[in-house]
N, C-alpha and C positions, 0 to 999 in steps of 0.2 A: 504493499499500501503505501504511494507517495507522501511524504513529508508536506506537512501545510505549511505554507510562509509563514515566516515570523511575524509578519503582521495580520495575518490572519489569528494566529493563535492569540494576539495582543490583544486584538479587538473582541476574540471571545472572551477572553480573564475580564476585560472593562465588564464587558456585559453584565459578565455571572455576578462582579464584584458590584455592580449597580443595580440589581436583580434582589442584591442580599441586602442594601443597606437599609439601615433602619433607623430614622431619628427620635429620638426624646421629646416632647413640646412640655413647656413646665407653665403652671401659672393659672388661675383662673380663666382668665381672661382667652387667652392663647389656646387653653385647653378647651373651655366653652365653643370657640369657635371652627374647631378641628373637629368636635366631635359632630357639630351642626351642620359641615361641610360634606354632602354627598359624596362627593368626587375623592374624598382621601381616605385611604385604605386604614384603618386601625387594628393595633394590632393587642395592645395591653394599655389598662387605665389601672394607674394605682391612686386611690385618693384618702386621705383621712375620713372621720365621720362625718367633720364638721364642712369640708369640703365636697364631700359627699349632696351634703343639705343644698348647699349651695347651686349647685350644677345639678340637679335633678330633673328639669326638665330638657336640660340637654343631652341626657345619660338615657334617658328615656326614650327621647325622640331616637337615638342613634343608636337603640339596640344593642349597645355594648355593655358586657356585664364589667363592672367595678369591682374590682380586687378593694376590700375596706381595711384600712389598715392600722393600728393604734399609731396614735403620732410618735409616741416614747420608739417604737420600731420602725418607722418608715425611712427609708432609707435607700431610695431609688436610685438608679443607676448613672446619675446624673455627677454634675461638678458641686461639691459641698457648698459654695461659696453660691450656687444659683437660688433665687428668692423662690422658693413653688409653690409656696400659699396649701402647699399641700395635696397637690392638684402635677400628676402627671402620666400622661402620654405616648405610648409608641404611636407611631404611623412611618409606613412609608412617603420619602419625599414625593411631590406632586407633578405629574408629566401634564404641562400647560400646551406640548405640541411647539409646532416652529410660527415661522414670520407671517406667515400668511392667514393663516388662524385667528391670531390676536392681534396685527400691524394693520386690517386693512378692513375698511368700514363702517368706521369710526366717524362723527359727522365732522370732525377736527381733530386727524388725528395726532396725538404726539406721544414716543417713545424718547426712554430716557437709557441711555445707553453707559455703563461703568466700566474705564479702563483702568485694572487695577487697583478696584473697591476692595477690599480685603475684610473690615471689618465689619462683623457681623451689626453690630450698633449701627453703625449707618444705612449700613443698606437697608434692616429695620425702617431705619429712620424714615428712608428713600421709597420705600416699599407706601410707608403709611402717607406722607405727600401727594406720591403718584393717585392713590385711590382718592384721595379727596378734591387734586386736581384734574381726573379726569385720564389718566394716561392711558394708554390703549397699553402700553407693557412696558415692565425694566429689563432690561437687555445685561449680563455680564457673561462673563468666559468661563468655558469649564475648569479652567486653572486659572490661575490668579482673580479668583474670585467669592465672595464669601457663598458656602454651600447653605443648601437650610440647616439649620440647628435650633435647638432651642433659645437661645440667645436674641438669636435675628428674629422667630416669631413674636417672642417677649416683646421686641422694644417695636415690632410692628403691629401690635395691640391688635390682630385679628387679621390685618391685610395682606397677608402671606395667604392666607385663604380664598381671597377675590381678586387682588391685584395680581397678573401673569407675570412671574419671573422666568426668565428662560434664561440659560445658559447655554451660549455658542460657544464651537472649536475656536472658532478667529474672529474676534474683532473688524478687524480691517475687512474682511471678506462680507461680514453681516454688515457692515456699512454700505460696501459696493450694492449689493443688494438690494438693499432699503433704499439708496438711491435708485435703484432699478426701477423700484416701485413706485417712484415719485416723491420721496421722500427727500428735503432739502437737509439737509445733514450738518449741525453744528458744532464743531467744541470749544469748550470753554477754555481760554485762556487768560491768563490775567494780563499777560504782555500784548494782549490781540490790540489793534486802532480801533474796532469795529463793535460799538454792542449789541446785542442782541435785537432790540429796538427798531436801531439804522437798518441793519441784515434784513429784516422782517418789514420794515415798513409796505405796506399795501398788499403785504402777500401773508397777512397773518392766517389766512382760510388755509393756506397749501400744509401739506403732511409735514411736520416736522419731526427732528430726531435730533436729541441734543448731546452729545458727548462729556462727560464729565471724569477727570483722573483724580488718584488720590490726592490726600493732603501732601505737598512736599515735593514729591517727582513733577506730578498734575501728567499731563495727554504724552504718551509714549510717540516720537519721534513719527514712526510710520503710520499711524494716528492721526498725526497732525497735519501730513501729507496727504491724506484718504476725506476726509472730512470736504466739503465743502464749500466752507468761511470759519475763520478762529475767530470767536467773540469773545467779550466780557460783559461780566452784568454792571449796566451802568452806574454809576456814581456809588462802586462796594469799594474806594478805594483799592488796594492791593487786595486780590482774589484769592491769595494764600491765608490771608485771615477769617475767611470764611470757611466753615467747617462744610464740607464735601454734602454731608444732608441737607444743611441749609442754603447750597448753593444749588442745588439740583432744585428746592419748592422755588427758589426767586427767581432761576431761568425759567423753570416750567410756567411759574406765573406770568411773565416778562413776557412770554411766547404766546398766550394766548389771544384772540382775538376779547375786544370790551369794548 
C-alpha cells in the first residue's frame, strides 16, 4: 500500500485533533447563553446548588442534565483564578462556516479582521462591540489569534454564541477574497494619513472590512500591502494609546452610515 504524503497525514491529524477539542465555559452569563444556543454542542454541565437555581430555566430548556456539586468540592478542570460563579459547561467549539455564509446579505455589511490579536479578553470585548454595532463577522486566523476559551466567552458576555467568529488559514488571502466579494478593506494604522471618515466619504453604504493589529506591533507588512487603504481613527491622537478592543468599537462606529 502506498504511503500517504506528509501533508495528507498532517491534515488528517489536525482534523482529528479539532474534532476531539472541547472548551470549558464558565460564569453564569456565558453558561446560560451557551445552554440556550441550539447550535452549541453541550457535553457536561457542573453547577453548585445556588448556580443551578439561577440557571434553572436555561437548564430545563437545554435538556442537559446538570451535575450538582457541593461548593466545597466544586473543583472543575479550569484555571483556579477563573471566576466561575459555580457554573461550568464543557462544549464543542462553534462552527460558523465560511465567508459567504457570514459576510453576504447584511444591509450594510461590516466585518472586523484581527491581525495577531491573541488576548482572549480583547477578542471577547471585540465580539461584544461587533454584536452591538451589527458587524456581520469577526475574523481571525487559525494560528496567532485567540481560540474559543472560557476567558474569551466570559469577556464576550454571551456574544460568542451569537456573533460569528471565524478563524481562517491566511489573513492576506481572506482580505483578497473579501475584496473580490466587493468589500472595501481598510487597515488601521496610527501612521496613516487619511481618517476612516475621509476614505468613506460618500461610500458608507458600501461593504467595509476593518483590519486591526495587536497593540504594539500593529499590522504586519503583508497586511498593509494587501488592504485597499491604511486609515487612522480621527482625533484619536496616537493610535497605540487605544486598546485594540476600544479601537475596534470606535472604528466600526465611525464606518457606519448615520
